[in-house]
C-alpha positions, 0 to 999 in steps of 0.5 A, a space after each residue: 361419471 361424477 360432476 367433477 369428472 364432467 367439468 374436467 372433461 368439459 374443459 379439455 381434460 386434465 392434460 389441458 389444465 395448467 392450474 385451477 383456483 377458485 373465488 366466491 362462486 367460480 372455478 378459475 381454470 388456466 388452460 393450455 388451449 381454451 379452444 378445446 373447451 366444450 361450453 355447451 357440455 359444461 353448462 349442461 352439467 347438473 350444478 353448473 350455473 354457467 361458464 365464462 370464457 376469459 381473455 387468453 386461455 383462462 376459463 371460469 365455471 360458475 357453481 355458486 356457494 358450493 365452489 369449495 366442494 367442487 374444487 376439492 372434488 376436482 383436485 382429488 381426482 386421480 387424473 388431476 394429481 400430476 397437475 395439482 402437484 406441479 401448480 399452485 395458487 401463486 403460480 396461477 396468479 403470477 401467470 395471470 399478472 403476466 398477461 394483459 386482460 385489457 388495454 391498460 395492464 396496470 389498471 387490470 392489475 390494480 383491480 385484481 389486487 383489490 379483488 383478491 385482497 377481499 375475495 378470500 374473506 367474503 365467506 366470513 363477511 357474509 357470516 358476520 352480516 347474517 349475525 348482524 341481521 339476527 341481532 337486528 331482528 331481535 332489536 325489531 322484536 323488542 327483545 334487546 336494544 341492538 344499539 344500547 351501550 349497557 347491554 347484558 354480558 350475553 348480548 355483548 358476547 353475541 356482538 363479539 361474533 361479528 365485531 371480530 371480523 370487522 375489527 381485525 379486517 385490516 390484518 385479514 386484508 393485509 394477509 391476502 394482499 401480501 399473498 397476492 403480491 408474492 410477499 410472506 403474508 404473515 409479515 403483512 399481517 404482523 405489520 398491520 397487527 402492530 397498529 392494533 396491539 394494546 401497547 399501540 392503543 395505550 399511546 393515546 393515554 395522556 395520563 400515562 404519557 404526558 407528551 401525548 397531545 389530544 385535540 377534540 374536533 368541535 364539529 365532529 365530536 371526535 378526538 385526535 391524538 399525537 404521541 411523541 416517539 423519539 422526539 418525532 410527532 406520530 398521529 394516533 389513529 384507530 385502525 380497527 376496520 380500516 381497509 385503505 391502510 393495509 392495501 397501501 401498506 402492503 403495496 409499499 411492503 412488496 417493494 421493500 421485501 423484494 429489495 431485501 431478498 436481492 440484498 441478502 443471500 438465500 441462506 439467511 433470507 428467512 431471518 433477515 428479510 422478515 426482520 428488516 421488513 418489520 423494522 422498516 414497515 412498522 414505523 413507516 406505516 405508523 408515521 406515514 401510511 396509516 395517517 395517509 390511508 385514513 385521510 384518503 378513506 375519510 376524504 372519499 367517504 366525506 365526498 360521497 357523504 356530501 353528495 348523499 346529503 346535498 343531492 340525495 335524489 341523484 345519489 339514490 339513482 346513481 349507485 344502483 345504475 352504476 353497480 350493474 356495470 361495475 360488478 362484472 368488471 370487478 370495479 365495485 371493490 373500491 365502493 365496497 371498501 368505502 362502505 367499511 370506511 363509512 361504518 368505521 368513521 361515521 358509524 353508519 353507511 349510506 351506500 348499501 341501501 341504494 346498492 340493494 336496489 341493484 341487487 334485487 333488480 338483478 335477482 328479479 331478472 333471475 326470477 323472471 328467467 326462472 318463471 319462463 324456464 318452468 313454463 317452457 320446461 327448460 330443465 337446464 335453465 331452471 336449475 341454473 336460475 334456481 341456484 342463482 336466485 337462492 344465492 341472491 335472495 338468501 346470501 346477497 350474492 349476484 355473481 351466479 345470476 350475472 355470469 350464469 344468466 344475465 351476461 349470456 342473454 343481452 336482452 336481460 340488461 336493459 330490462 334489469 336497468 329499468 328495475 335498478 332505476 325504479 328501485 333507486 327512484 323509490 329510495 330517492 322519493 321516499 328516502 330523501 327526507 331521511 337523507 337516504 337509507 342507512 345501515 350501521 353494519 356491513 351487510 350483504 343485501 339479501 332478504 335476511 338482512 332487511 332489518 339492518 337498514 333504516 328506515 326499513 320500510 323505505 328499503 323494503 319498498 325500494 327492493 320490492 319495486 326493483 325486484 318486481 319491475 325486473 321480473 315482470 319485464 323479463 316475463 312479459 318480453 322474454 330474455 331471449 331473442 326470437 332465434 334463441 326461443 326458436 332454438 330452445 324449441 328445437 326449431 333452429 339448428 344453432 343459436 344466432 345472437 341478436 347482433 349486427 354484422 358489417 357487410 365486409 365481415 359477412 362477405 369474408 365469412 362466406 369465403 371462409 365457409 366455401 374454403 371449409 368445404 361449404 355449409 354442408 361440411 361445417 358442423 359448428 362455429 364459435 369464437 374463442 380466446 378473443 382472436 380465433 374462430 373455432 370450427 368443427 367440420 364433418 370432413 377435414 379433407 374438404 378444408 382448403 387452407 390455402 384458400 382460407 389464407 387467401 381470403 384474409 385469415 392470419 392463420 389456420 390451425 388444425 387442433 383436432 381430427 375435425 376441429 380447426 382454429 381460424 386466427 381472425 383477429 379481434 373481430 373474431 366474434 363478428 366473423 363467427 356470428 356471420 358464419 353462424 347466420 349463413 349456416 342457419 340460412 342454408 339449413 332453413 
């Protein structure tokens, strides 16, 4: 059986899959019933780094950088053809938007909008950052002056390889953002592209256009121009590399686009909806949204710059301590966008240096897990940690480590945070005279991009400290609880998480186990889909559904010959934990 077939079988078979998409490192399944997923089986598949249950019936499988290959192989399976024909990426996203992942739906949608606007271009951003790293190494070796304005034509040509990504970034983001909001993505790209044409740029030529007025900022040394367009002053900006402008523009475009689709009959929408969308949004963007987006980006960047300049010690500690909590929630994208804004406006960025301390603390924790897995001959964890560490050290990608390992073992985060603090403190102490660690390019923080940072020696020491501290703490104290270590050695029948459960939950759990036929009849217990407890029993005829409901369950559903779902509410994880502990105690 192929890996693709094993994954499909692990998520409940093709008939349980509503649709499938993928991001940078994860296969994203939309399922009919997440309770049918066999997480243990999925995580044992070679090439799979971990699995992450999501709210509702969504499920993610972490496979690292080969995610595109896995996706294509799954979609090519004969049993997946019917699913593939009936569902599209847009269908999955529309379904996802209709569900509330958290308590504040609009906030979830906002961050999902940011994430999906950037995720599809992570590959080319990584590729561009490695080209920059190569040029920086050549600069460090004295082969070429990376920053010289009079470089040879050959090295200017090398620059085009990575500058193309960042210059045309607004068009790429506009395309992805429009696709996310179910707008013709080429309309979004065209509107943003109008701001980057030679004709638009030429409007700042005061010789050709005498009505254009340019003013030089004495403090910053920058020039701002205003053109006269049909008697209305229009601020001219350089939009290459901007990220806030396309994000705001597409949000407004979506409203205009939907309104136009309601106005025009379906048989003429293909012509008039794009026409009026462009006729409205190009002027609105040029006169209002463009200046607003640049003002917003510059303001946020200036605020962060002020903190870095006036409180560099605090800033160097704050960034690496925040990122471990922002990345798993997808809340790091605004900061990533600010990095791009800083490079565009200031010519350098000061966030990526401290961020590197977090990344290498993350990779150090993974290295510690890898060391222990080799020592304990844990083949599955060794494979997961090896892939995650390679993705981190060579690509600067933290998701395989986070989702595949760190979020599964609660002892890792406190130790990793110590590494983050140590790395940030190193930058705070050594980098304060230089106002932190800076870089003139957007680069994924990996081993290959170390030469991009300045001062390089400060950055190299900081990430080495962060990596070493996290790794040593994991190796010395282990990433598993005593129960998990015992289970790995085959001394316990089930994993018992190191969490506290209240007396009320423990009491109900005992009642439910009795109604399920006792501890001898219950084979396995696990929480699923936020509100349910999935139970496998040896004999379903011993299950007393009436007694279960009398014991406080909102519902009891048999989903398989020996599989039951107990609708326990939002405390389902606590109930599942209490039941698991009773099972372990009974079998001891």
